[in-house]
Structures are given as structure tokens and as C-alpha cells.
C-alpha positions as CSV (number, residue, x, y, z in Angstrom):
1,M,-50.8,-20.5,29.0
2,A,-51.5,-22.3,32.4
3,I,-52.2,-26.2,31.8
4,S,-54.3,-27.7,34.5
5,S,-52.7,-29.5,37.6
6,K,-54.8,-32.7,36.5
7,A,-53.1,-32.7,33.0
8,R,-49.5,-32.0,33.7
9,P,-48.5,-35.6,35.3
10,V,-49.9,-36.8,31.9
11,L,-48.0,-34.4,29.9
12,L,-44.6,-34.9,31.6
13,I,-44.8,-38.7,31.2
14,T,-46.5,-38.6,27.7
15,A,-45.0,-35.4,26.4
16,L,-48.4,-34.6,25.1
17,V,-48.4,-30.8,25.3
18,L,-50.9,-28.2,24.4
19,V,-48.8,-26.4,21.9
20,A,-48.7,-27.7,18.1
21,A,-46.0,-30.4,17.9
22,G,-46.1,-31.6,14.2
23,V,-48.4,-32.2,11.5
24,V,-51.9,-31.1,12.3
25,V,-54.7,-33.8,11.6
26,A,-58.0,-32.3,10.6
27,R,-61.1,-33.6,12.3
28,L,-63.0,-36.1,10.3
29,P,-66.5,-35.1,9.4
30,E,-69.0,-37.4,11.5
31,E,-71.3,-39.6,9.7
32,G,-73.9,-37.9,7.8
33,T,-72.4,-34.5,8.4
34,P,-72.4,-32.7,4.8
35,T,-68.8,-32.0,3.3
36,A,-67.9,-28.5,2.2
37,A,-68.0,-27.7,-1.5
38,P,-64.6,-27.0,-3.2
39,P,-63.5,-23.5,-3.0
40,A,-64.6,-21.3,-6.0
41,S,-62.1,-19.1,-7.8
42,A,-62.8,-15.6,-9.2
43,P,-62.3,-15.4,-13.0
44,A,-58.6,-14.7,-14.1
45,P,-58.2,-11.2,-15.4
46,A,-58.2,-10.8,-19.1
47,S,-54.4,-9.9,-19.1
48,T,-51.3,-10.1,-16.6
49,P,-48.7,-7.3,-16.8
50,A,-45.5,-9.3,-17.7
51,V,-43.4,-9.3,-14.8
52,V,-41.2,-11.9,-13.0
53,D,-42.9,-14.1,-11.0
54,A,-42.3,-13.2,-7.4
55,M,-44.1,-15.2,-4.6
56,G,-44.4,-14.9,-0.9
57,G,-43.5,-18.0,1.0
58,D,-46.2,-20.5,2.3
59,G,-44.4,-20.4,5.8
60,A,-42.5,-17.9,8.1
61,G,-39.6,-20.3,8.8
62,D,-40.1,-21.2,12.2
63,P,-37.6,-24.0,12.7
64,Y,-40.4,-26.2,14.8
65,Y,-43.4,-25.1,12.6
66,P,-41.9,-23.5,9.4
67,Q,-45.1,-23.8,7.3
68,D,-46.9,-21.6,10.1
69,G,-47.2,-18.0,8.7
70,N,-46.3,-16.7,5.2
71,T,-43.6,-14.4,3.9
72,G,-43.8,-11.4,1.2
73,Y,-45.8,-9.2,3.5
74,D,-46.0,-7.4,6.9
75,V,-49.6,-7.0,8.4
76,R,-50.6,-4.0,9.8
77,G,-54.0,-4.7,11.0
78,Y,-57.2,-7.2,10.9
79,D,-60.7,-6.0,10.4
80,V,-62.7,-9.2,11.4
81,A,-66.5,-9.1,10.7
82,I,-68.5,-12.6,11.5
83,S,-71.9,-13.8,12.0
84,Y,-72.2,-17.2,14.0
85,D,-75.5,-18.7,14.9
86,P,-75.0,-21.2,17.9
87,A,-78.3,-23.5,16.7
88,T,-76.4,-24.2,13.2
89,R,-73.2,-23.8,14.2
90,R,-72.2,-21.9,11.0
91,L,-69.9,-19.0,10.9
92,D,-69.8,-16.5,7.8
93,G,-67.4,-13.9,7.9
94,T,-65.3,-11.2,5.6
95,T,-62.1,-10.2,7.0
96,R,-60.2,-7.3,5.8
97,V,-56.3,-7.4,6.0
98,T,-54.2,-4.4,5.7
99,A,-50.5,-5.1,4.8
100,T,-47.4,-3.8,3.5
101,A,-45.7,-5.8,0.8
102,T,-42.0,-6.5,1.4
103,A,-41.5,-7.9,-2.1
104,E,-43.1,-7.5,-5.2
105,L,-45.8,-9.7,-5.2
106,T,-47.6,-11.7,-7.9
107,R,-48.9,-14.4,-5.5
108,F,-48.9,-14.6,-1.8
109,N,-50.6,-17.0,0.8
110,L,-52.9,-16.3,4.0
111,D,-53.8,-19.2,6.5
112,L,-57.2,-20.0,7.0
113,Y,-58.1,-23.7,8.4
114,A,-61.2,-25.6,7.1
115,L,-63.5,-22.8,6.3
116,V,-64.6,-22.3,2.7
117,V,-63.8,-18.8,0.9
118,S,-66.2,-17.6,-1.8
119,Q,-64.5,-14.5,-2.7
120,V,-61.2,-12.5,-2.2
121,E,-60.7,-8.8,-3.4
122,I,-57.4,-6.7,-3.2
123,G,-58.2,-2.9,-3.2
124,G,-61.8,-3.7,-4.7
125,Q,-60.5,-5.8,-7.5
126,A,-61.2,-9.4,-7.8
127,A,-58.3,-11.5,-7.2
128,Q,-57.8,-15.1,-8.3
129,F,-57.4,-17.8,-5.1
130,R,-57.4,-21.4,-4.4
131,Q,-57.2,-23.2,-1.3
132,E,-54.4,-26.1,-0.6
133,G,-54.1,-28.6,1.8
134,D,-55.9,-27.8,5.2
135,H,-55.0,-24.3,5.8
136,E,-53.3,-22.4,2.9
137,L,-55.1,-19.9,0.8
138,V,-53.1,-19.0,-2.4
139,I,-54.1,-15.4,-3.8
140,T,-53.0,-13.9,-7.1
141,P,-53.6,-10.3,-7.4
142,A,-55.3,-8.9,-10.9
143,T,-52.2,-6.5,-10.8
144,P,-48.6,-7.3,-9.0
145,L,-48.2,-5.3,-5.7
146,A,-45.1,-3.3,-5.7
147,R,-42.7,-3.5,-3.0
148,D,-43.5,-1.4,-0.2
149,A,-46.8,-0.7,-1.2
150,E,-49.8,-0.7,1.3
151,F,-52.4,-3.0,0.2
152,T,-55.8,-4.3,1.8
153,V,-57.2,-8.0,1.1
154,S,-60.9,-8.7,1.7
155,V,-61.5,-12.6,2.1
156,T,-65.2,-13.7,2.1
157,Y,-65.6,-17.2,3.7
158,G,-68.0,-19.5,5.8
159,G,-69.0,-22.6,6.9
160,E,-68.7,-24.6,10.2
161,P,-65.6,-23.8,12.3
162,T,-63.6,-26.6,13.6
163,L,-60.6,-27.3,16.0
164,F,-57.3,-28.4,15.5
165,E,-56.9,-31.9,16.9
166,D,-53.8,-33.7,17.3
167,R,-52.3,-36.4,19.3
168,A,-49.5,-33.9,20.6
169,L,-51.3,-30.7,20.1
170,G,-54.5,-31.7,22.1
171,R,-57.8,-29.5,21.2
172,S,-57.4,-25.7,20.4
173,G,-59.0,-23.3,18.3
174,W,-62.8,-23.1,17.8
175,Q,-64.6,-25.2,20.5
176,I,-68.0,-25.6,21.4
177,S,-68.8,-24.4,25.0
178,A,-70.9,-26.6,27.3
179,S,-73.7,-24.0,27.2
180,G,-74.0,-24.3,23.6
181,G,-71.8,-21.0,23.0
182,A,-68.4,-21.2,21.1
183,F,-64.9,-19.8,21.9
184,A,-61.8,-19.6,20.3
185,A,-58.4,-20.2,22.2
186,G,-55.2,-22.4,21.8
187,E,-51.5,-21.9,20.9
188,P,-49.5,-22.0,18.5
189,H,-52.6,-22.3,16.3
190,S,-56.4,-20.9,17.2
191,A,-56.8,-17.6,14.8
192,T,-57.2,-19.4,11.7
193,T,-60.3,-21.4,12.7
194,W,-62.2,-18.2,12.5
195,F,-60.4,-15.7,10.1
196,P,-57.6,-15.5,7.6
197,A,-54.3,-14.4,9.2
198,N,-50.5,-14.5,8.6
199,D,-50.6,-17.1,11.7
200,T,-47.1,-16.3,13.1
201,P,-46.1,-14.4,16.2
202,R,-43.4,-12.7,14.2
203,D,-46.0,-10.6,12.4
204,K,-48.0,-8.7,15.1
205,A,-50.7,-6.6,14.0
206,T,-53.8,-4.5,15.4
207,F,-57.2,-6.1,15.6
208,Q,-60.9,-5.1,15.6
209,L,-64.0,-7.1,15.4
210,A,-67.6,-6.6,14.8
211,A,-69.4,-10.2,15.7
212,R,-73.1,-10.7,15.0
213,V,-75.2,-13.3,17.0
214,P,-78.7,-14.0,17.6
215,D,-80.2,-11.7,20.2
216,G,-79.7,-13.3,23.8
217,W,-76.1,-14.4,22.9
218,S,-73.1,-11.6,23.5
219,V,-69.7,-11.7,22.4
220,I,-66.4,-10.9,24.3
221,S,-63.0,-10.5,22.6
222,N,-59.7,-8.3,23.0
223,G,-59.3,-4.8,23.8
224,V,-61.8,-1.9,24.2
225,E,-65.4,-2.6,24.1
226,G,-67.2,-0.5,21.4
227,D,-71.0,0.1,20.9
228,S,-73.5,-2.7,20.0
229,T,-76.4,-2.5,17.7
230,K,-79.5,-4.5,17.2
231,A,-81.2,-5.4,13.9
232,D,-83.5,-8.2,12.7
233,G,-83.2,-10.3,15.6
234,W,-79.5,-10.3,15.7
235,T,-77.0,-8.1,17.9
236,T,-73.6,-7.0,16.6
237,F,-70.8,-6.5,19.3
238,R,-67.3,-4.5,18.5
239,W,-64.2,-4.8,20.0
240,S,-61.0,-3.0,19.1
241,H,-57.4,-3.3,20.1
242,P,-55.0,-1.1,18.5
243,E,-51.8,-2.3,19.9
244,P,-50.0,-5.0,17.9
245,M,-51.0,-8.7,18.9
246,A,-49.7,-11.9,17.9
247,T,-52.4,-13.9,15.7
248,Y,-52.8,-16.9,18.7
249,L,-53.6,-14.4,21.2
250,A,-56.8,-13.3,19.5
251,T,-60.1,-14.4,20.9
252,V,-63.9,-14.7,20.5
253,A,-65.9,-16.0,22.9
254,I,-69.9,-16.5,22.4
255,D,-72.2,-17.3,25.3
256,R,-75.0,-15.9,27.4
257,W,-72.3,-14.1,29.5
258,T,-72.8,-12.3,32.8
259,V,-70.7,-9.1,32.0
260,E,-69.3,-6.9,34.9
261,R,-67.5,-3.7,34.0
262,S,-65.1,-1.7,36.0
263,A,-62.0,0.1,35.8
264,L,-58.5,0.4,37.0
265,P,-57.1,3.2,39.3
266,D,-55.8,4.9,36.3
267,G,-59.1,4.4,34.3
268,T,-57.9,1.6,32.3
269,P,-61.6,-0.2,31.3
270,V,-61.9,-3.7,32.9
271,V,-64.4,-6.1,31.2
272,D,-64.9,-9.2,33.0
273,A,-67.4,-12.1,31.5
274,Y,-68.6,-15.2,33.3
275,A,-70.1,-18.2,31.4
276,P,-73.4,-19.9,32.9
277,G,-72.2,-21.5,35.9
278,A,-68.7,-20.0,35.9
279,E,-69.6,-17.1,38.4
280,G,-67.2,-18.6,41.3
281,G,-64.6,-17.2,39.0
282,R,-65.6,-14.0,40.6
283,E,-63.7,-14.7,43.8
284,H,-60.4,-14.6,41.8
285,Q,-61.2,-12.2,39.4
286,R,-62.1,-9.4,42.0
287,R,-58.3,-9.5,42.9
288,L,-57.3,-8.6,39.5
289,P,-56.5,-4.9,40.1
290,E,-54.3,-6.0,43.0
291,V,-52.7,-8.6,40.7
292,L,-52.0,-6.0,38.0
293,E,-50.5,-3.1,40.4
294,F,-48.3,-6.0,41.6
295,L,-47.1,-7.1,38.3
296,A,-46.4,-3.5,37.5
297,G,-44.1,-3.2,40.2
298,E,-42.2,-6.2,39.2
299,F,-42.2,-5.6,35.4
300,G,-43.1,-2.0,34.7
301,P,-46.3,-0.2,33.8
302,Y,-49.4,-2.4,32.3
303,P,-48.7,-2.8,28.7
304,F,-52.4,-2.5,27.1
305,D,-55.4,0.0,27.1
306,A,-57.8,-2.6,28.4
307,A,-58.1,-5.6,31.0
308,G,-60.5,-8.4,32.3
309,G,-61.1,-11.8,32.1
310,I,-63.4,-14.6,30.2
311,Y,-64.6,-17.5,32.4
312,L,-65.6,-20.6,31.1
313,V,-67.5,-23.4,32.8
314,D,-65.9,-25.6,30.6
315,N,-62.7,-27.8,32.1
316,I,-60.6,-27.8,29.0
317,G,-57.2,-28.5,29.7
318,F,-55.6,-25.0,29.8
319,S,-56.1,-21.4,30.5
320,L,-54.7,-18.9,27.9
321,E,-53.2,-15.3,28.1
322,T,-55.4,-13.8,25.0
323,Q,-54.2,-10.5,25.1
324,T,-55.9,-8.0,27.4
325,R,-58.6,-10.6,28.4
326,P,-57.4,-14.2,29.3
327,V,-59.6,-17.1,28.8
328,Y,-59.8,-19.0,32.0
329,A,-60.9,-22.8,32.3
330,G,-63.4,-24.0,34.8
331,W,-60.6,-25.1,37.4
332,A,-58.6,-21.8,36.9
333,D,-57.7,-20.2,40.4
334,L,-55.7,-17.1,41.7
335,D,-52.4,-18.7,41.0
336,T,-53.6,-18.9,37.4
337,V,-54.8,-15.3,37.2
338,V,-51.2,-14.1,38.4
339,H,-49.7,-16.4,35.7
340,E,-51.9,-15.2,32.7
341,N,-51.7,-11.7,33.4
342,A,-47.8,-11.9,34.0
343,H,-47.9,-12.9,30.1
344,Q,-49.5,-9.6,29.3
345,W,-45.8,-8.7,29.5
346,F,-44.0,-11.8,29.0
347,G,-45.3,-13.2,25.8
348,N,-47.8,-10.4,24.7
349,A,-46.2,-7.2,25.0
350,V,-43.0,-8.8,24.1
351,S,-43.5,-12.0,21.8
352,L,-41.3,-14.8,21.0
353,R,-39.4,-15.0,17.8
354,S,-39.7,-18.7,17.4
355,W,-41.5,-21.3,19.6
356,A,-38.0,-22.6,20.7
357,D,-38.0,-19.3,22.8
358,I,-41.1,-20.4,24.9
359,C,-39.2,-20.0,28.2
360,L,-39.5,-16.1,27.4
361,N,-43.3,-16.6,28.0
362,E,-43.9,-19.4,30.2
363,C,-41.1,-19.5,32.5
364,F,-41.6,-15.8,33.7
365,A,-45.2,-16.2,33.9
366,S,-44.5,-19.5,36.2
367,Y,-42.0,-17.1,38.2
368,A,-44.3,-14.6,38.7
369,Q,-46.5,-17.0,40.8
370,W,-43.4,-17.4,43.0
371,L,-42.9,-13.6,43.0
372,W,-46.4,-13.2,44.3
373,D,-46.3,-15.9,47.1
374,E,-43.2,-14.3,48.2
375,A,-44.9,-10.7,48.4
376,K,-48.4,-11.7,49.4
377,G,-47.8,-14.9,51.4
378,G,-44.5,-14.3,52.8
379,A,-43.0,-17.4,51.1
380,D,-39.3,-18.2,51.6
381,L,-38.4,-18.6,48.0
382,D,-35.0,-19.7,49.0
383,A,-36.3,-22.5,51.2
384,R,-38.8,-23.5,48.4
385,Y,-36.1,-23.7,45.9
386,R,-33.8,-25.9,48.1
387,A,-36.5,-28.2,48.6
388,E,-37.9,-28.7,45.2
389,V,-33.9,-29.5,44.2
390,E,-33.5,-32.0,47.0
391,R,-37.1,-33.6,46.3
392,R,-36.0,-33.9,42.2
393,A,-32.3,-34.7,43.0
394,D,-32.4,-38.2,41.7
395,S,-34.9,-37.6,38.6
396,A,-33.0,-37.7,35.6
397,A,-36.4,-37.2,33.7
398,Y,-37.0,-33.9,35.6
399,W,-33.7,-32.4,34.8
400,S,-33.6,-33.8,31.1
401,R,-36.4,-31.2,30.0
402,K,-34.3,-28.5,28.2
403,L,-35.9,-24.8,28.7
404,Y,-34.4,-23.5,25.4
405,D,-34.7,-25.2,22.2
406,M,-36.3,-28.2,23.6
407,G,-37.3,-29.6,20.3
408,R,-40.8,-29.4,18.8
409,G,-43.3,-31.2,20.9
410,N,-41.7,-30.7,24.0
411,E,-42.2,-27.1,24.2
412,F,-44.5,-27.3,27.7
413,R,-42.5,-30.2,29.2
414,G,-40.3,-28.3,31.7
415,V,-40.8,-24.2,31.5
416,Y,-43.9,-24.4,34.4
417,D,-41.5,-26.1,37.0
418,K,-37.8,-26.4,36.3
419,G,-38.4,-23.0,34.7
420,Q,-39.4,-21.6,38.1
421,L,-36.2,-22.9,39.7
422,A,-34.1,-21.8,36.9
423,L,-34.9,-18.1,37.1
424,H,-34.7,-18.1,40.9
425,A,-31.3,-19.5,40.2
426,L,-30.5,-16.9,38.2
427,R,-31.7,-14.0,40.5
428,R,-29.4,-15.4,43.2
429,Q,-26.7,-15.7,40.6
430,I,-26.9,-11.7,39.5
431,G,-28.2,-10.2,42.6
432,E,-31.4,-8.3,43.1
433,E,-30.7,-5.1,41.6
434,S,-29.5,-6.7,38.5
435,F,-32.2,-8.9,38.3
436,D,-34.8,-6.1,38.5
437,R,-33.1,-4.0,35.8
438,V,-32.7,-7.3,33.6
439,I,-36.6,-7.7,33.9
440,K,-37.7,-4.1,33.3
441,D,-35.3,-2.9,30.6
442,W,-36.1,-6.0,28.7
443,L,-39.4,-5.1,28.7
444,A,-39.1,-1.6,27.9
445,E,-36.8,-2.3,25.0
446,H,-38.7,-4.9,23.3
447,H,-42.1,-3.7,23.9
448,D,-44.6,-4.2,20.8
449,G,-42.0,-6.2,19.3
450,N,-40.3,-9.8,19.3
451,A,-37.2,-11.5,20.7
452,S,-35.5,-14.5,21.2
453,W,-33.7,-16.3,24.1
454,P,-30.2,-15.9,23.0
455,E,-31.0,-12.2,23.0
456,F,-32.2,-12.6,26.6
457,E,-29.1,-14.2,27.4
458,A,-26.8,-11.3,26.1
459,H,-28.9,-8.9,27.6
460,V,-28.4,-10.6,31.1
461,E,-24.8,-10.7,30.7
462,R,-24.6,-7.2,29.8
463,I,-26.5,-6.0,32.8
464,S,-24.9,-8.4,35.2
465,G,-21.6,-7.9,33.9
466,Q,-21.0,-11.7,34.6
467,D,-19.8,-14.1,31.8
468,L,-23.1,-16.4,32.3
469,D,-22.3,-18.8,29.3
470,G,-21.9,-21.8,31.8
471,F,-24.9,-20.8,33.7
472,F,-27.1,-20.7,31.1
473,G,-25.9,-23.8,29.4
474,A,-26.3,-25.7,32.4
475,W,-29.9,-24.4,33.5
476,F,-31.4,-23.4,30.2
477,R,-29.5,-25.4,27.3
478,G,-28.8,-28.3,29.1
479,D,-30.4,-31.8,29.9
480,Q,-28.9,-32.9,32.9
481,R,-28.9,-31.7,36.7
482,P,-26.6,-28.7,36.7
483,P,-23.2,-28.9,38.6
484,D,-23.2,-27.5,42.2
485,E,-21.4,-24.2,41.1
486,H,-24.8,-23.4,39.1
487,L,-27.2,-25.2,41.3
488,W,-26.4,-23.0,44.3
489,P,-25.4,-19.7,43.3
490,G,-25.0,-17.0,45.8
491,P,-27.0,-16.9,48.9
492,L,-28.4,-20.4,47.9
493,R,-24.9,-21.9,49.0
494,R,-24.7,-23.7,51.9
């Protein structure tokens, strides 16, 4: 994610970040808005086999957001079908979640925010269900699910999607665009404002979407574009992404798009979409093939089967690396394009294990902007580094922002700027050859998976052959200005 430069000073002063940092507060209905009826439940089966109750957990155990996601199963894929009418702002959907039980289950949870469920089936059989709190969907199969069994749960739901709004979180999830359309974007929460999911980056899965909208509107999403079909004044748009994806990286964007289609030199399809009034984004997006070629040289081959961008006219506070096709705010520039596409490697192909590991996403995407400036603009990064260190020399607030395990609510406080300095210092500490190997081997070894910051530290030490406990402690785990021995490594010493 890239944050608007206008928003960053506020974030640094108030620690208001665009990542969830606490209890999510649901938006209260406006006066005169009808409230949703309580969710119905399917009738209980006449009899249930006598087994020991085995329940999946209602959280995946992230230290910062312990109730995000669920346990007891591993999702293989999401097949989402929605209808949305911008005139009424109503969404109706049926989502099929294919998963494998990791324990014998008599009960398990999915996450779904605010929308009302009307029916749940597992393998074609009606299942009991209830909705708890603002996002837990508790499901009881008619027959217990055996460990290692693959199953498909189908959830039918509807209502007016809303967004997550919190003093520390800001606004994320389902949002109404200036044109009257809608889009879904945000982290760590977004997906569950429009489809039920195991909402944790630890459970990556494939994704496909069929989205039905009134004629005249169109839909952009992740992955490869499929055929669209028309019937009775509505058009259904189809998208498919067969590579594993964390749920917060899924998007749907509904507008009167201007769509441009092209291909990278290797044939990878590119779909770019511009909302009315956002056509100025073409100036930056036309350089996407050049950006991806450069990043592939730094990080390894582009990791996905599609590329592109979604350009909003809305000046929301962030742009987001939605997988294969980032969502860009109205203020996005070429630096933002570099940043969000660097995330296709750091954050998307290789995803964090816990939100304490966010530097694995943001520090590297931010440093990619420095690498771009070095390669394309001839920037002297050593000089830039020295100037920034000297400018911040007496700022205790600047150095106090930890880059690893920074505490819930502080995830984005230091990773964009202090993170650039830290990675440049690391590059100079271990040398150019080792730094190149560190990056490319890390991404190849963890492709399509998850990894943690401590694993990255061990990886760097293994490749460099150096004991870097003091360096990592000073730069990434510490909350003070690093001592000179770590602040001025290698050629940075004068």
C-alpha cells in the first residue's frame, strides 16, 4: 500500500494508519435507513451422529488481530458470484468456498461483515448457521467433516455492503465512488465486506468472480478477464485468478470504465481501467511494461498471469497492491505505480505471516522506488541516505518507529521512509552481490507462500555469512537511532 503524501504527516503525528489497529467499529445506520432483519437459520437435521464436538477457532491467531480469520480448515479456492445495482446499492451474492478440513469438524466459522446470510449448504446439504457479532458466520454441517476431507460450502447472502471505519483504521472495504459506482480495497480488512472468507493472509487461495451489474456499468477484478454475457438489461463480467492470493488483495471495482487492453512482451495480458475523470492516469500507466521489466530484473520473473491497473478519480488516502491489478487513488503518480507493482513480489507472491512482519511488504516496495530512481534517474542513493540521516539526526520521534513488531496500530508509521534507509544500510552492510542473492532467493524460496521477518533475518545471515544480530536489532527491532557502526556500514563510512 502507498499512502497519500498529504496523509503521511497526519499519520506520523497521530499514528492514524490505514491498517486495522483494534476493534473495528461498524458504521451506524443513517437516520431513516432500515436495519437488516436478523439472520435466519436453516432447520436443524433430525439427528446428528454422536461425535466429540470439534470446533474450528474463530480467529487465526495473528498477535495483533487474533480474531481475524479462522482455524479448522484450509481454503483452496473462492468462487464468488454477485449482483450489484449502483442505483439501490444492494448486493446479492452466492460464494462457494472449497476447503480441506484440518481437523474433524462439527462446527467452523467464516468471516462476513454486515451482510445478511439467508442460506448455507455444504456439499448440497442444508447446514445450520448463525451470525455472531459484526463478522462471524458460524456454520454447523449436517454431517461432521472428517479430517483431510475436501468440502465445499455455499453461502447465499445480501444487503447493502458497507466499509470498515475506525479511528485508527480509517476507511477500507466497500466504498462508493464519486461516479456512483463502487470498489473494494483496504488492508487488513476488505474482502469480507462483499464475500465470506477465511480473512487471514495465512490462508491464501485461488479466486474467481462473476459479477452482474446493470447494462452501462462494467466490472474490473483480479487476474485474467473472461467472457461477459448480457441478459434482461444486466451484464455479467467474469474474472479468474488461479494463483494463491490473500483475501485482502481481492478487489471488485464497478464503474463506467474506460478499459484498455494490451500485453507485455511475453504475452501476459494487461487490463487497465480508468474511471470517468481519471484518464490522466494513462501518463503513468503507459510505463507499466517498463516498470515490470525493471522490477523483474531486480526481483526475478513477474509472478502472475495478468497485470494492469484500476484508476479511481477518488482521492482516497491510499493506493493498494490488489493482486495483479493495483487500485490507484486519484493522486497516484509514477512512484506509486513502482511501489504497488513491487508489492506483486513483496506482499503478494510472498505474503507476510503476521502483521508484525509488514516491513516485508512495505519496506521493500518503498525501497523499490529508490532502486528505480537509481536506475532510471541516476540518483546517488548513498548521498540521499546521508542527507536523510543528517536531516533526521535529532528526531527521536523519527527513530523511535520500529520496523518489526512495532505494535498493533503502528504498522505503517516507519516502513515508508525509515524502511528505505534500513534496507539501503543492509545493502551496504552485506554488499551488492549478497543483497541481490538475498532478494531473488527469498522470493523464489517462498513463492506462493507466507514468511516472517525472523525468517528473513536468518536468510540474510545465511547468504551473507555475517552475524547481523546487532544490525537487525538496531535498525529493525530498535526504537532509537542506530549506533554509528550500524548507521554507516561499508562505503557509507566517511
